[in-house]
C-alpha positions as CSV (number, residue, x, y, z in Angstrom):
1,M,14.6,-2.4,31.4
2,L,13.5,-3.0,27.8
3,P,16.0,-2.9,25.0
4,I,15.9,-0.3,22.2
5,A,14.6,-1.6,18.9
6,G,16.9,-1.2,15.9
7,R,13.8,-0.7,13.7
8,W,10.2,-1.0,14.5
9,F,8.7,-2.5,11.4
10,E,9.7,-5.6,9.4
11,R,8.4,-6.4,5.9
12,Q,8.1,-9.2,3.4
13,R,7.2,-8.8,-0.3
14,I,4.6,-11.4,-1.0
15,D,4.3,-10.8,-4.8
16,D,4.7,-7.9,-7.2
17,D,1.8,-6.0,-5.7
18,V,1.4,-7.2,-2.0
19,T,3.8,-6.4,0.9
20,L,3.3,-7.6,4.4
21,L,4.5,-5.4,7.3
22,W,4.5,-6.1,11.0
23,E,5.8,-4.9,14.4
24,P,8.1,-7.6,15.7
25,H,8.5,-6.0,19.1
26,V,4.8,-6.1,19.8
27,I,3.5,-9.2,21.7
28,P,1.8,-11.8,19.4
29,L,-1.7,-11.0,20.6
30,L,-1.4,-7.4,19.2
31,R,1.1,-8.1,16.4
32,C,-1.2,-7.2,13.5
33,N,-0.5,-8.0,9.9
34,I,-0.4,-4.8,7.9
35,W,-1.0,-5.3,4.2
36,H,0.1,-2.9,1.5
37,V,-1.6,-3.6,-1.9
38,R,-0.3,-1.7,-4.9
39,G,-2.8,-0.5,-7.4
40,R,-2.6,1.4,-10.7
41,D,-4.3,4.5,-9.4
42,L,-4.7,3.9,-5.7
43,D,-2.8,1.8,-3.1
44,L,-4.5,0.0,-0.2
45,L,-3.2,-0.1,3.3
46,I,-5.2,-2.8,5.1
47,D,-4.8,-2.1,8.8
48,T,-2.0,0.0,10.3
49,G,-0.8,-1.6,13.5
50,L,-0.6,0.0,17.0
51,G,0.7,3.4,15.9
52,I,3.6,3.4,18.3
53,V,5.9,4.5,15.5
54,S,5.0,6.4,12.3
55,L,4.3,3.8,9.6
56,R,4.1,6.5,7.0
57,R,7.7,7.6,7.7
58,A,9.1,4.1,8.4
59,A,7.8,2.7,5.1
60,A,7.8,5.9,3.0
61,D,9.1,4.2,0.0
62,L,5.9,2.2,-0.4
63,F,3.6,5.3,-0.4
64,G,4.3,7.0,-3.7
65,K,0.6,7.4,-4.8
66,P,-2.7,8.0,-3.0
67,V,-3.4,5.6,-0.2
68,L,-6.7,4.3,1.1
69,A,-6.3,3.1,4.7
70,V,-8.7,0.3,5.3
71,A,-9.8,-0.7,8.8
72,T,-10.9,-4.3,8.9
73,H,-12.2,-3.4,12.4
74,T,-11.3,-0.8,15.0
75,H,-9.4,-2.7,17.7
76,V,-6.4,-0.8,18.8
77,D,-3.8,-3.2,17.2
78,H,-5.3,-2.6,13.7
79,V,-6.0,1.1,13.5
80,G,-3.3,2.8,15.5
81,G,-1.7,4.4,12.4
82,H,-4.9,5.4,10.5
83,H,-4.6,9.0,11.7
84,E,-1.6,9.4,9.3
85,W,-3.8,9.1,6.3
86,S,-6.6,11.4,5.1
87,D,-8.6,8.7,3.3
88,C,-9.8,6.0,5.6
89,L,-12.4,3.2,5.0
90,C,-14.4,1.3,7.7
91,H,-17.7,-0.3,8.2
92,A,-20.6,1.9,9.4
93,A,-20.9,0.0,12.7
94,E,-17.4,1.1,13.7
95,A,-17.1,4.5,12.2
96,E,-17.6,6.3,15.5
97,A,-14.9,4.1,17.1
98,L,-12.4,5.2,14.4
99,R,-13.4,8.9,14.8
100,A,-13.5,9.0,18.6
101,P,-11.4,6.1,20.0
102,K,-11.7,4.9,23.6
103,G,-10.0,2.2,25.6
104,R,-6.3,1.5,26.1
105,R,-4.4,4.3,27.9
106,S,-1.0,2.6,28.2
107,L,1.0,-0.3,27.0
108,R,0.8,-2.1,30.3
109,S,-1.4,-5.2,30.6
110,A,-2.6,-3.9,33.9
111,D,-4.5,-1.3,31.9
112,S,-6.7,-4.0,30.4
113,P,-9.9,-5.2,32.2
114,P,-9.1,-8.3,34.3
115,D,-11.9,-10.4,32.8
116,E,-10.6,-9.6,29.3
117,L,-7.0,-10.6,30.3
118,R,-8.3,-13.8,31.8
119,Q,-10.3,-14.7,28.6
120,L,-7.3,-14.0,26.4
121,R,-5.0,-16.2,28.5
122,E,-7.6,-18.9,28.5
123,A,-7.6,-18.7,24.7
124,G,-3.9,-19.5,24.6
125,Y,-2.2,-16.1,24.5
126,E,0.8,-15.4,26.7
127,I,0.5,-11.9,28.2
128,G,3.2,-10.4,30.4
129,D,3.3,-7.0,32.1
130,L,3.9,-5.1,28.9
131,M,2.4,-5.2,25.4
132,I,5.8,-4.6,23.8
133,T,9.2,-6.3,24.1
134,A,11.4,-3.3,23.1
135,L,11.2,0.4,23.2
136,P,11.0,2.4,19.9
137,H,13.6,4.8,21.2
138,A,15.3,5.8,24.4
139,G,13.0,7.6,26.8
140,Y,9.8,6.3,25.3
141,D,6.9,6.7,27.8
142,L,4.9,3.5,28.1
143,D,2.2,5.4,29.9
144,G,2.0,8.0,27.2
145,F,0.5,5.7,24.5
146,R,-2.7,6.9,23.1
147,R,-4.7,5.9,20.0
148,L,-5.3,9.0,17.9
149,P,-8.6,9.7,16.1
150,A,-8.8,9.1,12.3
151,N,-11.3,10.4,9.8
152,P,-13.6,7.7,8.2
153,T,-14.0,9.3,4.8
154,R,-15.5,6.1,3.3
155,V,-18.1,4.5,5.6
156,V,-19.2,1.3,3.9
157,G,-21.3,-1.8,4.2
158,E,-21.8,-5.2,2.6
159,G,-21.1,-5.2,-1.1
160,A,-19.3,-1.9,-1.4
161,V,-16.5,-2.0,-4.0
162,V,-12.9,-0.8,-3.6
163,D,-11.4,-0.2,-7.0
164,T,-7.6,0.5,-7.3
165,G,-7.7,1.0,-11.0
166,D,-6.6,-2.4,-11.9
167,R,-8.0,-4.5,-9.0
168,R,-11.5,-4.7,-7.7
169,F,-12.3,-5.7,-4.1
170,E,-15.7,-6.3,-2.6
171,V,-16.4,-5.5,1.0
172,L,-17.7,-8.5,3.0
173,H,-19.3,-7.7,6.3
174,L,-18.0,-10.4,8.7
175,P,-19.3,-9.6,12.2
176,G,-18.6,-11.8,15.2
177,H,-15.1,-10.8,16.4
178,S,-16.5,-7.2,16.3
179,P,-19.7,-5.6,15.0
180,G,-18.1,-3.9,12.0
181,S,-15.5,-6.5,11.0
182,I,-15.0,-6.6,7.3
183,G,-13.0,-8.5,4.7
184,L,-11.9,-7.5,1.2
185,W,-12.6,-10.1,-1.4
186,E,-11.1,-10.2,-4.9
187,A,-13.1,-12.7,-6.8
188,A,-10.8,-12.5,-9.9
189,T,-7.9,-14.0,-7.9
190,G,-9.7,-15.8,-5.1
191,T,-7.9,-13.5,-2.5
192,L,-9.4,-12.6,0.8
193,F,-8.0,-10.1,3.2
194,S,-9.9,-11.4,6.3
195,G,-8.8,-9.1,9.2
196,D,-9.6,-10.8,12.5
197,A,-12.7,-12.6,11.2
198,L,-10.4,-15.5,10.3
199,Y,-6.7,-16.2,11.1
200,D,-4.6,-19.2,11.9
201,G,-4.7,-18.7,15.7
202,P,-7.1,-18.7,18.6
203,L,-10.2,-16.9,17.4
204,L,-11.7,-14.4,19.9
205,D,-15.4,-14.2,20.3
206,T,-15.8,-13.0,23.9
207,L,-14.4,-9.5,23.6
208,P,-16.6,-6.5,24.2
209,G,-18.8,-6.2,21.1
210,S,-18.2,-9.8,20.0
211,D,-21.2,-11.9,19.0
212,R,-20.9,-15.6,18.9
213,A,-24.1,-16.1,16.9
214,A,-23.0,-13.6,14.3
215,Y,-19.5,-15.3,14.2
216,R,-21.2,-18.6,13.4
217,R,-23.0,-17.1,10.5
218,T,-19.8,-15.4,9.3
219,M,-17.9,-18.7,9.4
220,E,-20.7,-20.6,7.6
221,R,-20.6,-17.9,4.9
222,L,-16.8,-18.0,4.5
223,R,-16.7,-21.7,4.2
224,D,-18.5,-21.5,0.9
225,L,-16.3,-18.8,-0.5
226,P,-14.1,-20.0,-3.4
227,V,-10.9,-18.8,-1.8
228,R,-7.4,-19.5,-3.1
229,T,-5.5,-17.4,-0.5
230,V,-6.4,-15.8,2.8
231,H,-4.2,-12.9,4.0
232,A,-5.3,-12.6,7.6
233,G,-5.1,-10.0,10.4
234,H,-2.6,-12.1,12.3
235,D,-0.4,-15.1,11.7
236,P,0.6,-16.6,8.3
237,S,-1.5,-16.6,5.2
238,F,-3.1,-19.9,4.2
239,G,-5.1,-21.6,1.4
240,P,-8.6,-23.1,1.1
241,E,-7.9,-26.4,2.9
242,R,-6.5,-24.7,6.0
243,M,-9.4,-22.2,5.8
244,R,-11.9,-25.0,6.0
245,E,-10.0,-26.7,8.9
246,L,-10.0,-23.4,10.9
247,I,-13.7,-22.8,10.2
248,D,-14.8,-26.3,11.0
249,G,-12.7,-26.3,14.2
250,Y,-14.3,-23.1,15.3
251,L,-17.8,-24.3,14.5
252,R,-17.2,-27.5,16.5
253,S,-15.9,-25.5,19.4
254,I,-19.1,-23.5,19.8
255,S,-21.6,-26.3,19.1
C-alpha cells in the first residue's frame, strides 16, 4: 500500500526569473525537471512532468500571464501536463507524438517493454514495480494513468527564436536521445535549457527513436557552446566544466 502524498510538486526559486519544479514522489528515472521562466510579456514552462496531478492548479501562483509550454521532447515524463496549456511548442519531428500520444498505459513497470526495462537498469536506474512512491490522493487508479493529447501550436526547428519580451532564446535541435529533442539557448546569459540531450546522470541512447550517431554530433556541438549554466531535464544544474566532463565521458563511452 502506497502512502498518500501531502503535496505532489516541490519547487525551488533559482533566481528572480527562474523556478524549478519537480515531482518528488516519481521515481528518479521519470522525475523530470520542470522549468518556469518568467518573461515580461510571456512566461515559459519548459516541460511539464508526468501529468498525474494538475500542474496548472498546483502552481497557479506562477501563471499570471500567458504561458508557452515548451516540450524539449515528447517522452511521457516531460509532456504529461502540456494538455493544460493552449500554446505549446515542440520540434517538427515530434509534433505528431504530442498531438496523438502512444505508449504507457499505467504506472506499473510491467507496462514497459522488457528490453527497455533491461536497458534502463543496465544504465544504472533502479526500477521497482511502480513508477511512483506515493499516491496523489486516496483511491487513485494506477491503471487509469493516460497521457493526454496536447496541441502543438508552435512547431519549430533549428534556429527558431522564442522571445518573452525581455529574453530571447534560440531553439537548438539536439537529436540523439530522441529525434526531436531541443534545447533553448540564451546567448546573452550563457544559459542552456538542455532537456534530456544532456544532464548529470546516465544518458540514454538506446530507447525507441534514439540515434547514437546523432547523439555524437549533438555532443560535439554542445561541447563548443559558450555555456555558463545548464538547466537540464533531470538532476542538478551545472556549469561549463561539468558540461565538458559529461560530454567527454559520453563520447568515450561510445568510441
